[in-house]
C-alpha positions as CSV (number, residue, x, y, z in Angstrom):
1,M,6.0,18.4,13.7
2,V,8.2,19.4,10.8
3,E,7.5,17.7,7.5
4,N,10.3,16.9,5.1
5,D,9.8,18.0,1.6
6,L,10.2,14.8,-0.4
7,G,9.9,16.5,-3.7
8,Q,7.5,15.7,-6.5
9,A,7.0,13.1,-9.1
10,T,5.6,13.3,-12.6
11,I,4.0,10.1,-14.0
12,V,3.1,9.8,-17.6
13,Y,0.7,7.0,-18.6
14,D,-1.9,5.9,-21.1
15,S,-5.6,6.1,-20.1
16,P,-8.7,5.4,-22.1
17,D,-8.8,9.2,-22.7
18,G,-5.3,9.5,-24.1
19,T,-1.9,10.1,-22.5
20,I,-2.0,11.7,-19.1
21,E,0.9,13.6,-17.4
22,Q,0.2,14.0,-13.6
23,T,2.5,15.7,-11.1
24,V,2.0,14.8,-7.4
25,D,4.1,14.8,-4.2
26,N,6.5,11.9,-4.1
27,E,4.7,10.5,-1.1
28,H,1.6,10.1,-3.2
29,V,3.1,7.7,-5.8
30,A,4.5,4.2,-5.3
31,Y,5.1,1.0,-7.2
32,F,3.5,-2.1,-5.8
33,Q,2.4,-5.4,-7.2
34,D,3.2,-4.5,-10.9
35,H,1.1,-1.3,-10.6
36,W,2.0,2.4,-10.1
37,I,-0.3,3.7,-7.3
38,V,-1.1,7.4,-7.4
39,K,-3.2,9.2,-4.7
40,T,-5.9,11.1,-6.5
41,G,-7.7,12.7,-3.5
42,E,-9.8,11.9,-0.5
43,D,-13.4,10.7,0.0
44,D,-15.9,12.4,2.3
45,H,-14.6,10.4,5.2
46,G,-11.0,11.5,4.7
47,N,-9.8,8.2,3.3
48,D,-7.3,8.3,0.4
49,T,-8.6,7.5,-3.1
50,I,-6.0,6.0,-5.3
51,R,-5.6,5.1,-9.0
52,R,-3.8,1.8,-9.8
53,I,-2.0,2.0,-13.1
54,P,-0.6,-1.2,-14.6
55,Y,3.1,-0.8,-15.3
56,Q,2.6,-1.6,-19.0
57,R,0.6,1.7,-19.4
58,V,3.3,3.9,-17.8
59,H,5.7,5.7,-20.1
60,Y,7.9,7.0,-17.2
61,V,7.9,8.3,-13.7
62,E,10.3,11.2,-13.1
63,R,11.1,12.2,-9.5
64,N,13.1,14.9,-7.9
65,V,14.1,13.4,-4.6
66,E,16.8,14.6,-2.1
67,Q,16.2,11.9,0.5
68,F,15.1,8.8,-1.5
69,E,16.2,6.4,1.3
70,N,13.8,8.2,3.7
71,E,11.0,7.8,1.2
72,V,11.6,4.1,0.8
73,E,11.8,3.6,4.6
74,T,8.4,5.5,5.0
75,L,6.8,3.2,2.4
76,K,8.3,0.1,4.1
77,D,6.8,1.3,7.4
78,R,3.4,1.9,5.8
79,V,3.3,-1.6,4.3
80,Q,4.3,-3.1,7.7
81,S,1.6,-1.2,9.4
82,F,-1.0,-2.2,6.8
83,T,0.0,-5.9,7.1
84,D,-0.1,-5.7,10.9
85,D,-3.6,-4.2,10.7
86,I,-4.8,-6.9,8.3
87,R,-3.3,-9.7,10.5
88,T,-5.1,-8.3,13.6
89,R,-8.4,-8.0,11.8
90,I,-8.3,-11.4,10.2
91,L,-6.5,-13.5,12.7
92,G,-6.9,-11.5,15.9
93,D,-3.1,-11.8,16.3
94,E,-0.9,-9.0,17.5
95,P,2.1,-7.9,15.3
96,P,5.1,-10.2,15.7
97,E,7.2,-7.7,17.6
98,S,4.5,-7.5,20.3
99,Q,4.2,-11.3,20.7
100,E,6.3,-13.4,22.9
101,H,7.9,-16.1,20.9
102,S,4.9,-18.5,21.3
103,Q,4.0,-21.3,18.9
104,D,0.2,-21.0,19.2
105,S,-1.8,-22.9,16.7
106,I,-5.3,-22.5,15.5
107,R,-7.6,-25.5,15.5
108,V,-10.3,-25.7,12.9
109,D,-12.9,-28.4,13.4
110,I,-14.4,-29.7,10.2
111,E,-17.7,-31.6,10.3
112,D,-18.3,-34.4,7.8
113,K,-21.6,-33.7,6.0
114,D,-22.8,-37.3,6.6
115,S,-22.0,-37.2,10.4
116,S,-24.1,-34.2,11.1
117,N,-27.4,-36.1,10.7
């Protein structure tokens, strides 16, 4: 498989130790839920470790990107995959595109504390 070079990004932000300037591959920095998210490495199991930086602490993010649309599409695909995984783990549902248009409902029985005696 051939990987596209998506360029690099430099993020400059304030930390408790002062101002930090960090350059990473573009695929390792994203903006999500009022935070900049930067991949900082991997743990012993190969899982990504990330740093969430509140947008108020970021001075700027400078990117050199030739194919910005592809980067955005990749991020969109990752978010969709993540939400499908969470849906499956929590609800046991399959992602919407794999479901036939059924209107299944979940029934939750609630017992009254007094009626259980």
